[in-house]
C-alpha positions in Angstrom: -20.0 -117.6 -33.8 -22.4 -115.1 -32.4 -24.0 -115.1 -28.8 -26.9 -112.9 -27.6 -26.7 -111.2 -24.0 -27.4 -113.6 -21.1 -26.8 -116.4 -23.3 -24.9 -119.2 -21.6 -21.9 -121.0 -23.0 -19.1 -123.4 -22.2 -15.6 -122.3 -22.0 -13.2 -123.9 -24.5 -9.5 -123.2 -23.0 -8.2 -121.9 -19.6 -8.6 -117.8 -19.2 -6.6 -118.5 -16.2 -5.8 -120.5 -13.0 -9.6 -120.3 -11.8 -11.3 -120.0 -14.9 -10.6 -123.1 -16.9 -12.0 -125.0 -19.9 -15.2 -126.7 -19.4 -16.8 -123.7 -16.9 -20.1 -122.9 -17.8 -20.5 -119.0 -18.2 -23.1 -116.1 -18.9 -22.5 -113.2 -21.6 -23.3 -109.7 -19.9 -21.9 -107.4 -22.9 -21.3 -107.6 -26.5 -18.4 -106.0 -28.0 -18.2 -104.7 -31.8 -21.0 -106.7 -33.2 -19.6 -109.7 -31.1 -15.5 -109.7 -31.8 -15.5 -110.1 -27.9 -17.7 -110.6 -24.9 -17.9 -109.6 -21.4 -18.6 -112.8 -19.4 -19.2 -114.1 -15.9 -18.9 -117.6 -14.1 -21.1 -118.2 -11.4 -20.6 -120.5 -8.5 -23.4 -122.9 -7.0 -24.0 -120.7 -4.3 -24.7 -117.7 -6.6 -21.3 -116.1 -6.3 -18.9 -115.1 -9.1 -16.0 -117.0 -9.5 -13.1 -114.1 -9.1 -9.5 -113.8 -10.4 -7.2 -110.8 -9.4 -10.1 -109.2 -7.8 -11.8 -109.3 -11.3 -15.2 -111.2 -11.7 -16.0 -110.5 -15.3 -13.7 -111.2 -18.2 -13.5 -110.2 -21.9 -13.5 -113.3 -23.7 -13.1 -114.0 -27.8 -15.9 -116.1 -29.0 -13.1 -118.4 -30.7 -13.3 -120.1 -27.1 -16.6 -120.3 -26.3 -19.0 -123.0 -27.3 -23.2 -122.6 -27.5 -25.0 -124.6 -24.8 -27.6 -127.2 -26.1 -31.1 -126.6 -24.2 -30.5 -129.7 -22.2 -27.0 -128.3 -21.0 -28.1 -125.4 -19.6 
């Protein structure tokens, strides 16, 4: 599945203890024509979720699901 820059998605598996399945994220960068994506997860207060001082994460498309219009 291919994603565009700034497209929202839902994570389908845990990345770490903070970034877990079901969280909504946004694509920031596309690597190798969609083999991986640099993404971030934003809290309701506008700040990023962090894990080990990292606020962006490289994610494979297999663990990302597209959101429908009403889910965004």
